[in-house]
C-alpha positions, -999 to +999 in steps of 0.1 A: +811+726+325+793+756+311+774+734+286+763+711+315+752+741+335+732+755+306+715+722+301+706+720+337+692+756+336+671+747+305+657+716+322+649+737+353+631+762+332+611+734+314+598+719+347+593+752+365+556+758+372+545+725+357+518+705+374+526+669+385+518+643+359+484+627+364+488+589+360+468+573+332+449+542+344+454+510+323+430+507+294+414+476+309+405+494+341+391+523+321+369+500+301+357+483+333+349+516+348+328+528+318+312+494+315+303+494+352+286+528+349+266+516+319+255+485+339+244+507+368+225+528+343+209+497+329+199+486+364+182+520+370+164+517+337+152+482+346+136+496+378+123+527+361+110+514+328+118+477+327+141+460+302+127+433+279+156+416+260+134+386+252+107+409+238+133+425+215+142+390+201+105+381+197+099+411+176+119+396+148+153+398+131+153+435+125+147+443+161+174+418+172+198+432+146+193+468+158+200+457+194+231+438+184+244+467+163+238+493+190+258+472+214+285+467+188+287+504+180+287+514+216+316+491+225+335+500+193+331+537+197+341+538+234+370+516+228+382+537+199+379+569+219+398+555+249+425+536+230+435+562+204+451+585+231+472+558+247+506+551+232+510+515+219+473+510+214+471+522+178+463+487+164+435+482+189+421+517+180+423+508+143+403+476+150+377+495+169+374+520+141+368+492+116+342+477+139+325+511+142+324+514+104+311+478+100+283+483+125+272+515+108+272+498+074+250+470+087+225+494+102+225+513+069+218+481+050+189+473+072+175+508+067+178+504+029+161+470+031+129+484+046+104+487+017+076+507+031+086+541+044+071+556+075+041+579+072+057+602+099+093+591+106+095+609+139+060+604+152+061+597+190+099+595+187+109+626+207+107+609+241+129+579+229+155+603+214+157+624+245+158+594+268+186+578+248+207+609+251+200+611+288+209+575+294+241+580+273+253+608+297+268+587+326+291+565+306+299+593+281+309+618+308+330+593+326+348+583+294+353+620+286+368+625+321+392+596+316+404+609+282+415+642+298+443+622+315+456+609+282+476+624+253+454+646+231+469+634+199+437+627+180+410+648+196+385+645+168+387+607+167+385+606+205+355+629+208+335+614+180+343+579+190+333+584+226+301+603+218+290+578+191+297+549+215+279+564+244+249+575+223+246+540+209+246+524+243+220+549+254+199+539+224+204+503+233+188+508+267+159+526+250+155+498+225+154+472+253+126+492+271+105+506+242+074+486+233+070+500+198+066+473+171+077+497+143+110+490+126+113+525+113+109+538+149+137+515+161+161+526+134+153+564+135+146+570+172+168+543+188+198+544+165+202+571+138+189+601+157+209+594+189+240+587+169+235+620+150+232+638+183+263+620+195+282+632+165+272+668+173+282+665+209+313+646+199+324+676+178+321+698+208+341+674+229+367+671+202+371+709+201+375+710+239+402+682+238+419+699+209+420+732+228+435+715+258+462+699+237+469+731+218+473+751+250+496+725+266+518+725+235+519+763+234+528+765+271+557+740+265+569+760+235+570+792+254+589+776+282+616+764+257+619+798+241+625+815+274 
């Protein structure tokens, strides 16, 4: 009887003061929500700047490859960030990580294949870089909010995946609306610079997620020790 009572007291101390568990939405609904925000952002860009997917294709194979890889990196990064903190989704997260690495490798190969370097690699690129980060914000912030409801097991993978994915999708919208005919401009201002900024912001997001997980674990440990 005393052992049963002590167990009940321990359980009572563990749950005392804890907040109700916030349910985690199914991964498919999270993906639809983030995708819906990106589509709404794309619609706003279409009204604001105009989107020209056919023009991207008409500019040649490099332009089309950049567009395809930005879409691929965006989907892979966001899927990685969302899936890696849901139990049972490890295989899906691993596939998304492989897709992210593959897309980055293809963009790197395109960059190395360009023979003539730019005279000024970032000439007239500041507006496109800033615009890509701005357009990445809606889907990135929503994805970040969704991750706060999941387990913070892999905060660095989550933060970097989400930021890289969102930055790539922002770069895609810029690529679809930018009239520049310069391949170096596409790679640097639409892809590499936004992705680098995404990695920096992702590091901050990863630190925040890690702190949240560390504080939750510390609170649970203190409760057990009482």
